[in-house]
C-alpha positions as CSV (number, residue, x, y, z in Angstrom):
1,M,12.9,32.5,-35.7
2,K,14.8,31.8,-32.7
3,F,14.9,33.4,-29.3
4,S,18.0,34.5,-27.7
5,N,19.2,33.2,-24.4
6,R,18.7,36.7,-23.0
7,L,15.0,36.6,-23.8
8,V,14.6,33.2,-22.3
9,W,16.3,34.5,-18.9
10,L,13.8,37.6,-19.0
11,I,10.8,35.2,-19.4
12,A,12.0,33.0,-16.6
13,I,12.6,35.8,-14.4
14,A,9.3,37.3,-15.0
15,F,7.5,34.0,-14.2
16,G,9.6,33.7,-10.9
17,V,8.5,37.2,-9.9
18,I,4.8,36.4,-10.6
19,I,4.9,33.4,-8.4
20,L,6.8,35.1,-5.6
21,L,4.3,38.0,-5.6
22,T,1.4,35.5,-5.3
23,L,3.1,33.9,-2.3
24,I,3.7,37.0,-0.6
25,A,0.2,38.3,-1.3
26,A,-1.5,35.1,-0.1
27,P,-3.5,35.4,3.1
28,N,-2.0,33.8,6.2
29,G,-4.2,30.8,6.7
30,S,-2.5,29.8,10.0
31,K,-3.6,33.1,11.9
32,I,-7.2,32.9,10.7
33,N,-7.3,29.3,12.0
34,S,-6.5,30.4,15.6
35,G,-9.4,29.7,17.9
36,S,-11.0,27.3,15.4
37,T,-12.3,24.0,16.8
38,Y,-10.7,22.3,13.8
39,N,-7.2,23.4,15.1
40,R,-5.2,21.2,17.0
41,A,-2.4,23.6,17.7
42,P,-2.1,25.3,21.2
43,D,-4.2,28.3,20.1
44,G,-7.1,26.1,18.7
45,Y,-10.1,24.8,20.5
46,G,-10.3,21.3,19.2
47,A,-9.7,19.8,22.6
48,W,-12.5,21.9,24.1
49,Y,-14.8,21.0,21.4
50,A,-14.1,17.2,22.1
51,F,-14.6,17.7,25.8
52,M,-18.2,19.3,25.2
53,Q,-19.1,16.2,22.9
54,D,-17.7,13.8,25.5
55,R,-19.9,15.3,28.2
56,G,-22.9,14.8,26.2
57,T,-23.4,18.5,25.4
58,T,-25.1,19.1,21.8
59,I,-22.8,21.4,20.1
60,K,-22.4,22.1,16.4
61,R,-20.0,24.1,14.1
62,W,-21.8,27.0,12.4
63,Q,-20.3,27.5,8.8
64,K,-22.7,29.8,7.4
65,P,-23.3,33.6,7.3
66,F,-24.7,35.1,10.5
67,Q,-27.8,36.3,8.7
68,E,-29.0,32.6,8.4
69,L,-28.9,32.3,12.2
70,Q,-32.2,34.4,12.1
71,T,-34.1,31.5,10.6
72,E,-33.7,29.5,13.7
73,K,-36.9,29.1,15.6
74,R,-35.2,28.1,18.9
75,P,-33.2,30.6,21.0
76,V,-29.3,30.2,20.1
77,T,-26.1,30.7,21.9
78,L,-23.4,31.4,19.4
79,L,-19.6,31.3,20.5
80,K,-17.3,33.5,18.5
81,I,-13.6,33.0,19.1
82,Y,-11.7,35.6,17.3
83,S,-8.2,34.9,15.8
84,Q,-7.1,38.5,16.7
85,L,-8.4,40.9,19.4
86,S,-11.3,43.0,18.0
87,E,-13.3,46.1,19.3
88,P,-16.5,45.2,21.0
89,I,-18.7,46.7,18.1
90,F,-21.6,44.9,16.6
91,L,-23.6,45.3,13.6
92,S,-27.4,46.4,13.9
93,E,-28.6,42.9,12.7
94,E,-26.4,41.2,15.5
95,K,-28.0,43.6,18.1
96,E,-31.5,42.8,17.0
97,W,-30.7,39.1,17.0
98,V,-29.5,39.3,20.5
99,K,-32.4,41.4,21.7
100,A,-34.8,38.8,20.3
101,G,-33.6,36.5,23.1
102,N,-30.3,34.9,22.0
103,T,-26.9,34.8,23.5
104,L,-23.7,35.8,22.0
105,V,-20.4,34.8,23.5
106,V,-17.4,36.7,22.2
107,L,-13.8,35.6,23.2
108,G,-10.9,38.1,22.2
109,V,-12.3,41.6,22.9
110,R,-9.7,44.4,22.8
111,E,-9.5,46.2,26.1
112,R,-6.9,48.4,27.8
113,V,-3.8,46.9,29.5
114,S,-3.8,47.2,33.2
115,A,-1.3,46.9,35.9
116,A,-2.3,43.1,36.5
117,E,0.0,40.4,36.4
118,F,0.3,38.6,33.0
119,S,-0.6,35.1,34.2
120,T,-3.1,34.7,37.2
121,M,-5.5,32.3,38.7
122,Q,-9.0,33.6,38.7
123,K,-11.6,32.2,41.2
124,S,-14.8,30.8,39.8
125,P,-17.7,28.5,40.6
126,S,-16.0,25.9,38.2
127,G,-12.6,26.3,40.1
128,D,-9.6,28.3,39.6
129,V,-9.2,29.5,35.9
130,K,-5.9,30.3,34.5
131,I,-5.9,33.6,32.6
132,E,-2.9,35.0,30.7
133,T,-3.5,38.6,29.7
134,R,-3.1,41.9,31.4
135,R,-6.1,43.4,29.6
136,R,-9.1,44.2,31.9
137,K,-12.5,46.0,31.4
138,S,-12.7,48.5,34.0
139,S,-15.8,50.6,35.5
140,L,-18.2,47.8,35.6
141,S,-20.6,46.9,38.3
142,K,-20.1,43.7,40.2
143,D,-23.3,42.1,38.9
144,K,-21.9,42.2,35.5
145,I,-18.5,40.6,36.1
146,S,-18.4,37.0,35.7
147,L,-14.6,36.6,36.0
148,G,-12.1,39.2,37.2
149,D,-10.1,40.8,40.0
150,R,-9.2,44.2,41.4
151,F,-7.9,45.5,38.1
152,G,-11.2,44.8,36.3
153,A,-13.1,42.2,34.6
154,V,-11.7,39.4,32.2
155,V,-15.3,38.0,31.4
156,W,-18.2,40.1,31.8
157,E,-21.8,40.1,30.5
158,E,-24.3,42.9,29.1
159,K,-28.0,42.6,28.7
160,Q,-29.6,43.4,25.4
161,G,-33.4,43.1,25.4
162,N,-34.3,39.6,26.1
163,G,-30.8,38.3,25.3
164,K,-27.4,39.0,26.5
165,V,-23.6,39.4,25.2
166,I,-20.7,37.8,27.1
167,F,-17.3,39.2,26.5
168,S,-13.9,38.0,27.3
169,T,-10.7,39.8,27.0
170,T,-8.6,36.7,26.2
171,P,-9.3,34.5,23.1
172,Y,-7.6,31.7,24.8
173,L,-9.9,31.1,27.6
174,A,-10.1,27.3,27.0
175,A,-7.7,26.7,24.2
176,N,-5.8,23.6,23.5
177,A,-2.7,24.9,25.5
178,Y,-4.8,24.8,28.8
179,Q,-5.8,21.0,28.6
180,D,-4.0,20.6,31.9
181,Y,-6.4,23.2,33.5
182,L,-9.8,21.5,33.4
183,S,-11.4,24.4,35.3
184,N,-10.8,26.5,32.1
185,F,-12.7,23.9,30.1
186,E,-15.5,23.6,32.7
187,Y,-15.8,27.4,33.0
188,L,-16.3,28.0,29.2
189,A,-18.8,25.1,29.2
190,D,-20.8,26.7,31.9
191,L,-20.6,30.0,30.3
192,V,-22.3,28.9,26.9
193,N,-24.6,26.4,28.5
194,Q,-27.9,28.3,28.4
195,K,-30.9,26.1,29.3
196,G,-33.1,25.5,26.2
197,N,-30.7,27.2,23.7
198,L,-29.1,25.7,20.6
199,L,-25.2,26.0,20.9
200,F,-23.2,26.8,17.9
201,V,-19.4,27.6,17.5
202,D,-18.9,30.1,14.6
203,E,-16.5,28.5,12.2
204,Y,-17.4,30.8,9.3
205,I,-15.2,33.6,10.7
206,H,-12.3,31.0,10.5
207,G,-13.0,30.6,6.7
208,Y,-14.9,27.3,7.0
209,K,-17.9,27.1,4.9
210,D,-20.6,24.6,4.1
211,A,-20.8,23.1,0.6
212,D,-23.9,25.0,-0.4
213,V,-22.4,28.3,0.9
214,R,-19.3,27.8,-1.1
215,K,-21.2,27.1,-4.1
216,S,-23.6,30.2,-3.8
217,E,-20.4,32.3,-3.4
218,G,-19.0,30.9,-6.6
219,K,-16.2,28.7,-4.9
220,G,-17.9,25.4,-5.3
221,D,-14.8,24.0,-7.1
222,I,-11.2,24.8,-7.7
223,F,-11.6,26.5,-11.0
224,S,-14.3,29.0,-9.6
225,Y,-11.9,29.7,-6.7
226,L,-8.9,30.4,-8.9
227,A,-11.1,32.6,-11.1
228,Q,-11.4,35.1,-8.1
229,T,-7.8,35.1,-7.2
230,P,-4.7,36.9,-8.8
231,L,-3.7,33.5,-9.9
232,F,-6.3,33.5,-12.8
233,P,-5.0,36.3,-14.7
234,A,-1.4,35.1,-14.2
235,F,-2.3,31.7,-15.7
236,I,-3.9,33.4,-18.6
237,Q,-0.7,35.3,-19.3
238,I,1.5,32.3,-19.1
239,G,-0.9,30.3,-21.4
240,V,-0.6,33.2,-23.9
241,L,3.2,33.3,-23.5
242,L,3.5,29.6,-24.0
243,A,1.3,29.8,-27.1
244,V,3.5,32.7,-28.6
245,L,6.7,30.6,-27.9
246,V,5.1,27.4,-29.6
247,W,4.2,29.6,-32.6
248,A,7.5,31.3,-32.7
249,H,9.4,28.2,-32.9
250,N,7.0,26.8,-35.6
251,R,6.6,23.6,-33.6
252,R,3.4,21.4,-33.8
253,F,2.3,19.3,-30.9
254,G,1.3,16.5,-33.1
255,S,-1.0,13.5,-32.3
256,V,-0.5,11.6,-29.2
257,A,2.0,8.7,-29.4
258,T,1.1,5.8,-27.2
259,L,3.9,3.7,-25.7
260,D,3.4,0.0,-25.4
261,T,3.7,-1.3,-21.8
262,P,5.9,-4.3,-21.7
263,E,4.0,-7.2,-19.9
264,L,5.8,-8.0,-16.5
265,D,6.4,-11.7,-15.7
266,N,6.4,-11.7,-11.8
267,S,7.9,-15.1,-11.7
268,T,10.8,-14.3,-13.9
269,A,11.3,-10.8,-12.2
270,Y,11.3,-12.6,-8.8
271,I,13.9,-15.2,-9.9
272,Q,16.1,-12.4,-11.6
273,A,16.0,-10.4,-8.4
274,L,16.7,-13.3,-6.2
275,A,19.7,-14.4,-8.5
276,A,21.0,-10.9,-8.3
277,V,21.0,-10.9,-4.5
278,L,22.6,-14.3,-4.3
279,Q,25.3,-13.4,-6.9
280,K,26.2,-10.2,-4.9
281,A,26.4,-12.2,-1.6
282,E,28.4,-14.9,-3.3
283,S,26.0,-17.5,-1.8
284,T,26.9,-20.3,-4.4
285,D,26.5,-22.9,-1.7
286,F,22.8,-22.0,-1.4
287,V,22.3,-22.0,-5.1
288,V,24.1,-25.5,-5.4
289,E,22.0,-27.1,-2.6
290,M,18.5,-25.7,-3.8
291,V,19.3,-26.2,-7.6
292,G,20.8,-29.5,-6.9
293,K,17.5,-30.8,-5.2
294,E,15.3,-29.6,-8.1
295,E,17.7,-31.2,-10.7
296,Q,17.7,-34.5,-8.9
297,L,13.9,-34.4,-8.6
298,Q,13.5,-33.7,-12.4
299,L,16.0,-36.6,-13.1
300,Q,14.1,-38.9,-11.0
301,K,10.7,-38.1,-12.8
302,A,12.5,-38.6,-16.2
303,L,13.6,-42.1,-14.8
304,G,10.1,-42.9,-13.3
305,L,11.3,-42.9,-9.8
306,G,8.5,-40.5,-8.3
307,S,8.9,-37.1,-6.7
308,Q,10.4,-38.1,-3.3
309,L,14.2,-37.5,-3.1
310,L,16.0,-40.9,-3.2
311,D,19.5,-41.7,-1.7
312,R,22.3,-41.4,-3.9
313,Q,23.0,-45.2,-4.4
314,T,19.4,-46.0,-5.4
315,L,19.3,-43.1,-7.8
316,I,22.9,-44.0,-9.4
317,N,21.8,-47.7,-9.9
318,A,18.5,-46.6,-11.5
319,W,20.5,-44.2,-13.9
320,Q,22.8,-46.9,-14.8
321,Q,20.2,-49.3,-15.7
322,R,18.1,-46.7,-17.6
323,T,20.8,-45.0,-19.6
324,G,23.9,-47.5,-19.6
325,A,26.1,-44.7,-18.7
326,T,28.8,-44.9,-16.2
327,R,28.0,-44.5,-12.5
328,A,31.0,-42.1,-12.2
329,E,29.4,-39.6,-14.3
330,L,26.3,-39.0,-12.0
331,N,28.2,-39.8,-8.9
332,A,30.6,-36.7,-9.6
333,V,27.7,-34.3,-9.8
334,L,26.1,-35.5,-6.6
335,Q,29.4,-35.4,-4.7
336,Q,29.9,-31.7,-5.9
337,Q,26.4,-31.0,-4.3
338,D,27.2,-32.6,-1.0
339,R,30.5,-30.8,-0.5
340,K,28.9,-27.7,0.9
341,R,31.4,-25.3,-0.3
342,R,31.3,-22.1,-2.2
343,L,32.0,-22.6,-5.9
344,S,33.4,-19.9,-8.2
345,E,31.2,-18.6,-11.0
346,R,33.1,-20.8,-13.6
347,E,32.8,-24.0,-11.4
348,L,29.0,-23.1,-10.9
349,I,28.3,-22.8,-14.6
350,G,30.2,-26.0,-15.3
351,W,28.3,-28.0,-12.6
352,L,24.8,-26.7,-14.1
353,Q,26.0,-27.8,-17.6
354,K,26.7,-31.3,-16.3
355,W,23.2,-31.6,-14.9
356,Q,21.8,-30.4,-18.1
357,T,23.8,-33.2,-20.0
358,L,22.6,-35.7,-17.4
359,R,18.8,-34.6,-17.9
360,V,19.2,-35.1,-21.6
361,K,20.4,-38.6,-21.2
362,G,17.7,-39.5,-18.8
363,N,15.0,-38.4,-21.2
364,R,16.2,-40.6,-23.9
């Protein structure tokens, strides 16, 4: 049974559509990463987190669900930096947690747009703080406003039982983009520095989770993660489709055939590579010089003259006495070596053959 080209094309198109839909439906990871201390982009807080560590402040990243904060025995200050502007609405458990004596700092609260300039410098005890938003919280008493102007508050706080909540209309209060404005970093540091409180930055809202949390949520490994995404049924369908195609074509996978890997001789490979380079560069003079010296040493060893290069006359005399051959035969080869000129490939081969002949005579 054979499939037509039309059916093959339909299967390929269907496979492409599945991949395209998966990419389109995938969440935008770059947006959720905005405001994270792991983010080094302008909208991240990696620089501020490093700034806090350099000044000796004990600060940690919180990568667990909010409920587990309630197990902390000491008071806690939790900094939440939203990736998108959010309404100041809290769950009942969050309110109870704050009332118990904890502090919640929220950057990125949605408020109305005022008539204020988009970019302003706000006065604070830490210095002038650069603010780039027109959003202000109006109708607040002065004792609640931490940072603001005549149009309303940019940063304010509200008491909740024994604790408090601090809000900011901008999520970029001390983002990486404001590294040239040290007052912004100092201001946020003073804002979250509550005496005696543990300080955490919420990374759980940015998708970062501790290993034990991922495992408890069934995302401890890649297979568990894929099983909870649209990719898993897509892979099952593709697997079934491939199985049908194999069965329809009546093909067997068969046993695995192992291929023998040839042993690599590094010395031989190096020599061959060097020879190829020299041949391409037409550097026969270099070849004649180097090979000539080695051939002369081999000949000297065969004649019992040691491993130090001798002058031509001494070598020729020893050669004649040992072999009884004419002096001209060896002298011609040595003269060719001393001429320092490029040889053609044919001349080079002839010269090497003469050396080979001389070595055979020397070994007799």
